[in-house]
LOLUMRO-724727 format. One record per residue (C-alpha): residue number from 1; residue in one letter; y, z, x. Coordinates in Angstrom, 3 decimals. Example, Ala and Ser with C-alpha at 12.3 -4.5 7.8 and 13.67 -1.06 7.14 Angstrom:
REM LOLUMRO-724727
     i   aa          Y          Z          X
     1    a     -4.500      7.800     12.300
     2    s     -1.060      7.140     13.670
REM end
This chain:
REM LOLUMRO-724727
     i   aa          Y          Z          X
     1    x     69.020     33.811    -10.113
     2    x     67.827     37.256     -9.003
     3    x     70.408     39.635     -7.625
     4    x     70.243     40.099     -3.864
     5    x     69.826     43.697     -2.718
     6    x     72.131     44.797      0.095
     7    x     70.739     46.236      3.312
     8    x     72.749     49.403      2.580
     9    x     70.840     49.937     -0.656
    10    x     67.487     49.094      0.916
    11    x     68.068     51.623      3.688
    12    x     69.386     54.223      1.244
    13    x     66.336     53.801     -0.966
    14    x     64.013     53.939      2.049
    15    x     65.455     57.237      3.261
    16    x     64.011     58.864      0.137
    17    x     60.463     58.075      1.183
    18    x     61.274     59.094      4.740
    19    x     62.343     62.454      3.322
    20    x     59.192     62.875      1.222
    21    x     57.036     61.998      4.220
    22    x     58.400     64.878      6.271
    23    x     56.283     66.946      3.880
    24    x     53.591     64.419      2.972
    25    x     52.613     63.591      6.567
    26    x     52.505     67.279      7.465
    27    x     50.220     67.904      4.492
    28    x     47.998     64.997      5.504
    29    x     47.810     65.627      9.233
    30    x     48.551     69.236     10.065
    31    x     48.107     71.458      7.017
    32    x     44.379     72.089      7.375
    33    x     44.908     73.001     11.027
    34    x     47.931     75.142     10.043
    35    x     45.910     77.085      7.466
    36    x     42.833     77.635      9.671
    37    x     44.418     78.126     13.125
    38    x     47.906     79.547     12.365
    39    x     48.087     80.925      8.822
    40    x     44.686     82.578      9.167
    41    x     42.356     81.506      6.348
    42    x     38.948     79.854      6.599
    43    x     38.231     76.123      6.307
    44    x     36.266     76.813      3.119
    45    x     39.197     78.703      1.557
    46    x     41.556     75.876      2.547
    47    x     39.176     73.339      0.976
    48    x     39.335     75.110     -2.408
    49    x     43.100     75.472     -2.090
    50    x     43.536     71.738     -1.504
    51    x     41.300     70.871     -4.430
    52    x     43.010     73.194     -6.933
    53    x     46.636     72.665     -5.871
    54    x     46.414     68.896     -5.533
    55    x     44.739     68.582     -8.918
    56    x     47.674     70.554    -10.358
    57    x     49.890     67.871     -8.881
    58    x     47.718     65.149    -10.396
    59    x     48.081     66.717    -13.863
    60    x     51.860     66.919    -13.379
    61    x     52.172     63.208    -12.514
    62    x     51.648     61.737    -16.008
    63    x     53.905     64.432    -17.493
    64    x     56.612     63.353    -15.053
    65    x     55.977     59.722    -15.887
    66    x     56.520     60.413    -19.593
    67    x     59.662     62.486    -18.923
    68    x     61.168     59.975    -16.520
    69    x     60.592     56.985    -18.826
    70    x     62.404     58.923    -21.589
    71    x     65.277     60.154    -19.424
    72    x     68.587     58.505    -20.246
    73    x     71.686     59.392    -18.220
    74    x     74.715     57.554    -16.881
    75    x     72.846     57.456    -13.540
    76    x     69.750     55.825    -15.039
    77    x     66.240     57.074    -15.734
    78    x     64.839     57.787    -12.285
    79    x     67.714     58.449     -9.880
    80    x     68.692     61.769    -11.550
    81    x     65.286     63.263    -10.781
    82    x     65.770     62.562     -7.089
    83    x     69.075     64.479     -7.260
    84    x     67.713     67.381     -9.315
    85    x     64.634     67.945     -7.142
    86    x     66.203     67.513     -3.693
    87    x     67.041     71.177     -2.992
    88    x     63.911     72.693     -4.624
    89    x     61.807     70.238     -2.603
    90    x     63.358     71.452      0.645
    91    x     63.098     75.163     -0.170
    92    x     59.478     75.048     -1.354
    93    x     58.466     72.823      1.564
    94    x     59.840     75.452      3.942
    95    x     58.064     78.305      2.140
    96    x     54.726     76.462      2.163
    97    x     54.736     76.519      5.971
    98    x     55.872     80.118      6.287
    99    x     53.222     82.723      7.207
   100    x     53.921     86.050      5.462
   101    x     52.942     89.412      6.942
   102    x     50.268     89.977      4.282
   103    x     46.598     90.879      4.357
   104    x     43.938     88.218      3.775
   105    x     44.048     88.407     -0.047
   106    x     47.847     88.401     -0.048
   107    x     47.876     85.314      2.147
   108    x     45.475     83.503     -0.149
   109    x     47.661     84.269     -3.190
   110    x     50.821     83.241     -1.308
   111    x     49.181     80.001     -0.143
   112    x     48.113     79.086     -3.686
   113    x     51.546     79.862     -5.158
   114    x     53.565     77.937     -2.578
   115    x     51.195     74.985     -2.354
   116    x     50.915     74.553     -6.124
   117    x     54.706     74.710     -6.408
   118    x     54.972     72.153     -3.608
   119    x     52.620     69.779     -5.443
   120    x     54.615     70.196     -8.673
   121    x     58.013     69.556     -7.092
   122    x     56.506     66.644     -5.180
   123    x     55.438     65.107     -8.512
   124    x     58.849     65.724    -10.073
   125    x     60.479     63.959     -7.132
   126    x     58.009     61.276     -6.145
   127    x     56.964     59.809     -9.499
   128    x     60.573     58.865    -10.416
   129    x     61.179     57.724     -6.827
   130    x     58.135     55.444     -6.927
   131    x     59.213     54.080    -10.307
   132    x     62.701     53.400     -8.934
   133    x     61.248     50.711     -6.658
   134    x     60.106     48.821     -9.747
   135    x     63.557     48.696    -11.363
   136    x     65.831     47.988     -8.401
   137    x     64.791     44.322     -8.452
   138    x     62.355     42.012    -10.231
   139    x     62.402     39.380     -7.503
   140    x     59.061     39.400     -5.628
   141    x     60.490     38.420     -2.243
   142    x     63.239     41.063     -2.540
   143    x     60.633     43.594     -3.664
   144    x     58.476     42.788     -0.627
   145    x     61.565     43.178      1.592
   146    x     62.536     46.474     -0.037
   147    x     59.021     47.835      0.339
   148    x     58.736     46.684      3.964
   149    x     61.978     48.435      4.931
   150    x     60.929     51.492      2.953
   151    x     57.767     51.797      4.971
   152    x     59.520     51.303      8.268
   153    x     61.340     54.538      7.392
   154    x     58.043     56.094      6.300
   155    x     56.673     55.187      9.723
   156    x     59.703     56.695     11.461
   157    x     59.176     59.916      9.493
   158    x     55.503     59.769     10.410
   159    x     56.457     59.456     14.086
   160    x     58.679     62.512     13.699
   161    x     55.790     64.552     12.266
   162    x     52.858     63.136     14.212
   163    x     54.753     62.786     17.473
   164    x     57.203     65.662     17.594
   165    x     56.060     68.357     15.155
   166    x     53.454     69.955     17.428
   167    x     55.715     69.993     20.531
   168    x     58.438     71.510     18.330
   169    x     55.976     74.113     17.017
   170    x     55.088     75.055     20.588
   171    x     58.745     75.105     21.674
   172    x     60.089     77.172     18.813
   173    x     57.000     79.340     18.456
   174    x     56.967     80.612     22.053
   175    x     53.310     81.550     21.700
   176    x     53.360     82.046     17.906
   177    x     52.339     78.827     16.145
   178    x     53.085     80.441     12.758
   179    x     56.725     81.022     13.765
   180    x     56.858     77.552     15.296
   181    x     55.684     75.893     12.078
   182    x     58.251     77.831     10.042
   183    x     61.220     76.776     12.196
   184    x     59.995     73.206     12.639
   185    x     59.457     72.658      8.926
   186    x     62.792     74.314      8.175
   187    x     64.491     71.593     10.229
   188    x     62.570     68.778      8.563
   189    x     63.181     70.195      5.083
   190    x     66.958     70.299      5.631
   191    x     66.846     66.639      6.690
   192    x     64.762     65.822      3.596
   193    x     67.392     67.274      1.243
   194    x     70.141     65.226      2.923
   195    x     68.091     62.021      2.770
   196    x     67.286     62.486     -0.942
   197    x     71.000     62.835     -1.705
   198    x     71.718     59.599      0.170
   199    x     69.023     57.824     -1.851
   200    x     70.591     59.002     -5.093
   201    x     74.072     57.887     -4.036
   202    x     73.188     54.423     -2.717
   203    x     70.703     52.969     -5.237
   204    x     71.060     51.212     -8.586
   205    x     68.651     50.666    -11.488
   206    x     68.854     47.041    -12.617
   207    x     65.728     46.432    -14.727
   208    x     65.851     48.270    -18.035
   209    x     63.586     48.238    -21.091
   210    x     64.808     46.155    -24.003
   211    x     67.448     48.047    -25.959
   212    x     65.316     47.963    -29.123
   213    x     62.078     48.995    -27.386
   214    x     60.407     51.982    -28.996
   215    x     58.756     54.488    -26.690
   216    x     55.747     56.013    -28.464
   217    x     53.593     57.835    -25.928
   218    x     50.385     56.717    -27.618
   219    x     51.369     53.087    -27.149
   220    x     52.266     53.682    -23.465
   221    x     48.839     55.167    -22.804
   222    x     47.086     52.431    -24.779
   223    x     48.894     49.731    -22.791
   224    x     48.000     51.496    -19.562
   225    x     44.287     51.780    -20.309
   226    x     44.121     48.109    -21.297
   227    x     45.815     47.096    -18.048
   228    x     42.918     46.042    -15.815
   229    x     44.988     45.749    -12.614
   230    x     46.224     49.308    -13.210
   231    x     42.675     50.641    -13.586
   232    x     41.595     48.925    -10.385
   233    x     44.617     50.143     -8.409
   234    x     44.000     53.658     -9.698
   235    x     40.467     53.570     -8.282
   236    x     41.666     51.981     -5.032
   237    x     44.263     54.723     -4.581
   238    x     41.620     57.399     -5.162
   239    x     39.416     55.914     -2.426
   240    x     42.285     55.247     -0.015
   241    x     43.515     58.794     -0.198
   242    x     40.072     60.332      0.011
   243    x     39.844     58.341      3.243
   244    x     43.227     59.579      4.464
   245    x     42.641     63.123      3.229
   246    x     39.470     63.369      5.289
   247    x     40.383     61.380      8.396
   248    x     43.927     62.564      8.956
   249    x     42.999     66.201      8.385
   250    x     40.431     66.021     11.206
   251    x     42.254     63.941     13.842
   252    x     43.878     66.973     15.462
   253    x     40.501     68.735     15.590
   254    x     39.062     65.608     17.269
   255    x     41.596     65.959     20.079
   256    x     41.526     69.744     20.257
   257    x     37.793     70.379     20.126
   258    x     36.002     67.116     21.067
   259    x     37.956     65.096     23.639
   260    x     37.856     66.161     27.295
   261    x     40.973     68.064     28.406
   262    x     40.895     66.734     31.994
   263    x     40.713     63.138     30.740
   264    x     43.601     63.747     28.341
   265    x     45.659     65.233     31.166
   266    x     44.903     62.144     33.260
   267    x     46.138     59.869     30.455
   268    x     49.323     61.927     30.086
   269    x     49.851     61.607     33.857
   270    x     49.514     57.826     33.752
   271    x     51.821     57.533     30.756
   272    x     54.266     59.869     32.490
   273    x     54.518     57.417     35.404
   274    x     55.184     54.524     33.036
   275    x     57.845     56.550     31.203
   276    x     59.670     57.557     34.417
   277    x     58.563     61.172     34.280
   278    x     59.790     61.742     30.717
   279    x     56.589     63.465     29.578
   280    x     56.748     65.957     32.427
   281    x     60.466     66.562     31.910
   282    x     59.886     67.507     28.285
   283    x     57.295     70.106     29.281
   284    x     54.297     68.248     27.840
   285    x     52.483     68.553     31.178
   286    x     52.253     71.957     32.829
   287    x     50.207     75.145     33.099
   288    x     51.218     76.385     29.625
   289    x     51.299     73.001     27.899
   290    x     49.139     72.218     24.871
   291    x     47.356     69.242     26.447
   292    x     45.288     68.321     23.378
   293    x     48.248     68.637     21.006
   294    x     50.557     66.714     23.333
   295    x     48.046     63.910     23.869
   296    x     47.589     63.765     20.106
   297    x     51.376     63.544     19.678
   298    x     51.883     60.816     22.313
   299    x     49.051     58.651     20.970
   300    x     50.463     59.071     17.458
   301    x     53.935     58.003     18.594
   302    x     52.515     54.863     20.214
   303    x     50.280     54.084     17.229
   304    x     53.118     54.519     14.742
   305    x     55.315     52.171     16.775
   306    x     52.567     49.566     16.508
   307    x     52.441     50.286     12.767
   308    x     56.030     49.057     12.524
   309    x     54.919     45.776     14.133
   310    x     52.183     45.566     11.508
   311    x     54.733     46.152      8.748
   312    x     56.892     43.261      9.943
   313    x     53.862     40.966      9.919
   314    x     52.814     42.255      6.499
   315    x     55.879     40.965      4.686
   316    x     55.449     37.436      6.036
   317    x     51.753     37.352      5.226
   318    x     52.283     38.773      1.729
   319    x     54.939     36.173      0.903
   320    x     52.580     33.397      2.047
   321    x     49.166     34.542      0.826
   322    x     49.964     37.181     -1.794
   323    x     49.764     40.938     -1.552
   324    x     46.221     41.278     -2.882
   325    x     44.491     39.134     -0.271
   326    x     46.360     40.581      2.709
   327    x     45.653     44.103      1.438
   328    x     41.975     43.440      0.833
   329    x     41.050     41.753      4.093
   330    x     43.272     43.993      6.189
   331    x     41.465     47.057      4.834
   332    x     38.135     45.599      5.957
   333    x     39.377     45.674      9.559
   334    x     40.704     49.208      9.019
   335    x     37.213     50.335      8.034
   336    x     35.707     48.791     11.161
   337    x     38.260     50.314     13.543
   338    x     38.061     53.728     11.891
   339    x     34.257     53.866     11.838
   340    x     34.205     52.874     15.528
   341    x     35.517     56.337     16.443
   342    x     31.898     57.534     16.197
   343    x     31.161     55.685     19.475
   344    x     33.919     57.433     21.475
   345    x     32.658     59.738     24.217
   346    x     34.651     62.892     25.118
   347    x     36.094     61.253     28.255
   348    x     36.934     57.897     26.624
   349    x     40.625     58.631     26.094
   350    x     41.718     55.037     26.728
   351    x     39.229     53.769     24.124
   352    x     40.592     56.380     21.705
   353    x     44.093     55.010     22.285
   354    x     43.012     51.380     21.869
   355    x     41.078     51.974     18.644
   356    x     43.902     54.053     17.173
   357    x     46.419     51.318     18.028
   358    x     44.215     48.647     16.426
   359    x     43.649     50.786     13.349
   360    x     47.348     51.594     12.893
   361    x     48.401     47.967     13.387
   362    x     46.063     46.836     10.626
   363    x     47.049     49.804      8.459
   364    x     50.658     48.683      8.853
   365    x     49.726     45.121      7.892
   366    x     47.545     46.039      4.930
   367    x     48.045     49.501      3.553
   368    x     51.448     50.972      4.371
   369    x     53.619     48.956      2.021
   370    x     51.488     46.485      0.073
   371    x     49.730     48.860     -2.371
   372    x     53.097     50.353     -3.342
   373    x     54.595     46.910     -3.935
   374    x     51.468     46.091     -5.953
   375    x     52.205     49.111     -8.151
   376    x     55.470     47.436     -9.172
   377    x     53.509     44.232     -9.885
   378    x     51.164     46.244    -12.119
   379    x     54.172     47.505    -14.102
   380    x     55.380     43.909    -14.410
   381    x     51.907     42.847    -15.542
   382    x     52.032     45.370    -18.396
   383    x     55.469     44.119    -19.476
   384    x     54.304     40.495    -19.131
   385    x     51.257     41.034    -21.341
   386    x     52.609     43.584    -23.834
   387    x     56.374     42.834    -23.988
   388    x     56.994     46.536    -23.343
   389    x     58.014     48.182    -20.083
   390    x     56.934     51.720    -19.157
   391    x     57.585     51.839    -15.428
   392    x     57.323     55.533    -14.582
   393    x     54.102     56.253    -16.454
   394    x     52.521     53.193    -14.825
   395    x     53.485     54.476    -11.390
   396    x     52.548     58.036    -12.342
   397    x     49.104     56.939    -13.396
   398    x     48.424     55.379    -10.019
   399    x     49.957     58.314     -8.151
   400    x     47.425     60.464    -10.008
   401    x     44.877     58.443     -8.067
   402    x     46.686     59.403     -4.872
   403    x     46.681     63.097     -5.776
   404    x     43.056     63.086     -6.928
   405    x     42.091     61.286     -3.726
   406    x     43.973     63.797     -1.597
   407    x     42.432     66.684     -3.544
   408    x     38.905     65.389     -3.044
   409    x     39.573     64.273      0.535
   410    x     41.162     67.563      1.559
   411    x     38.405     69.562     -0.084
   412    x     35.731     67.432      1.562
   413    x     37.421     67.748      4.965
   414    x     37.483     71.542      4.779
   415    x     34.016     71.822      3.238
   416    x     32.388     69.483      5.743
   417    x     34.129     71.244      8.619
   418    x     32.755     74.537      7.359
   419    x     29.275     73.052      6.779
   420    x     29.101     71.791     10.367
   421    x     29.811     75.316     11.606
   422    x     33.459     75.140     12.705
   423    x     35.024     78.412     13.919
   424    x     38.784     78.460     14.551
   425    x     40.263     78.715     18.059
   426    x     36.983     78.859     20.005
   427    x     34.813     76.325     21.826
   428    x     32.697     74.543     19.221
   429    x     28.914     74.219     19.125
   430    x     27.378     70.748     19.700
   431    x     26.628     70.542     15.966
   432    x     30.270     71.327     15.064
   433    x     31.506     68.759     17.618
   434    x     29.191     66.153     16.103
   435    x     30.539     67.071     12.683
   436    x     34.133     66.606     13.826
   437    x     33.197     63.104     15.063
   438    x     31.488     62.225     11.781
   439    x     34.331     63.541      9.611
   440    x     36.840     61.550     11.678
   441    x     34.901     58.267     11.500
   442    x     31.921     57.582      9.244
   443    x     32.567     59.873      6.285
   444    x     36.089     58.552      5.498
   445    x     35.127     54.925      6.219
   446    x     32.521     55.032      3.440
   447    x     35.168     55.821      0.816
   448    x     37.596     53.177      2.042
   449    x     34.800     50.592      1.893
   450    x     34.235     51.499     -1.780
   451    x     37.957     50.945     -2.417
   452    x     37.692     47.459     -0.901
   453    x     34.890     46.590     -3.313
   454    x     37.173     47.472     -6.251
   455    x     39.862     45.143     -4.886
   456    x     37.585     42.133     -5.364
   457    x     38.105     42.639     -9.131
   458    x     41.945     42.801     -8.917
   459    x     43.358     39.693    -10.606
   460    x     47.052     39.536     -9.586
   461    x     47.004     36.945     -6.817
   462    x     49.866     34.910     -5.351
   463    x     50.043     32.400     -8.211
   464    x     50.001     35.166    -10.842
   465    x     52.828     36.974     -9.013
   466    x     54.979     33.825     -9.192
   467    x     54.141     33.160    -12.832
   468    x     54.983     36.737    -13.863
   469    x     58.244     36.728    -11.922
   470    x     59.465     33.487    -13.493
   471    x     58.446     34.268    -17.082
   472    x     59.831     37.818    -17.000
   473    x     63.103     36.560    -15.531
   474    x     63.407     34.081    -18.416
   475    x     62.793     36.814    -21.009
   476    x     65.329     39.188    -19.437
   477    x     67.965     36.447    -19.229
   478    x     67.364     35.578    -22.887
   479    x     67.893     39.233    -23.857
   480    x     71.165     39.354    -21.909
   481    x     72.417     36.164    -23.554
   482    x     71.557     37.501    -26.998
REM end
């Protein structure tokens, strides 16, 4: 019988992804705006930076997968990396959102150095962390539970960034967004270090390769390339994160440069009444308030809360129908809700809220936790077919898809923004406003739709999950008895 995982361990494990998402969500949602509107470089320069730095991270992922699979300590293979990278992660994350008093060329060099280092330390931390989820338990129901709780904490971290980061930037910056970003990210980076240490202290690696298993790298790579579910998930991750890299990078621009300020102020006023004046008391309404940023933050808080509801539904649906089918059909609805942003008029703030809530609910159901749980299934599939387990390199290979997707998505976001004629911190031309709408809706939806097509070739359905779980459990028990 599979070992039950305590709630203490599930929460401790989940804090690690909450910590990583203090940085990850900022990269996804705010970094393009930070570079163009606060740091002081062009959208085109930021596009090249994202492409180069994130591809560095993608190259580092398989190296980390190889290293982690071959790490042997009294703490396990993957937990030590979370300990070793905790402090560097926090320090480099802080430096990446610090604006130095340099000229334009100096800033470009500084941005490349800090962002490349951030991508490298992220790989050194996140590849072992992702692999850890595959060795805490082999029970599918427990794995679904672990992943669901993990992504509740991811959502809470997302709320912290999407809901509170911009108000904190305005509060601490006192007119200087660069200073505000530095202090705000300093706070989040300190919390990240603490959370990583808790993850290290509270988790346990239970699934281990057979004691006699040899670990030739050539064989690991050969097994990986023959693993059809891995190849499909790699392509799906590329498309998903191109989608996120484009859409999330432009959402703030959509609020700041497209939506009508008076209509946003009206929405904040109505929400303020429902929240007993809380919005006004926190300074989010007033003559010096950042109305676009605050509306963006409030809508993100509400949409992330609905994401948690989606996550709770996701686990039940996945246990009943299998992860693949829930993921696939949920993403179809995500495409429809995301693409519908093209129909929003500048004054349609309520429609913006409704579509964002619908999108985030379905994203919570389909895409927050399920693809990561499916990564663990892919590692099981390789062990099931090949009688060899190489967890970290399997996870690393798929995370490469994430990094490549983010690199392409971030580069496309900046390049398209530049092509449509965006100029920082001024009223935009009609063509630039149209471009912001397109980059928020249609452009990213195309890539996510391609990812859905790949999922129709993914073969691990509900019955395969059950078969793998039972047969692998029998093999592992036989090894223990021998």
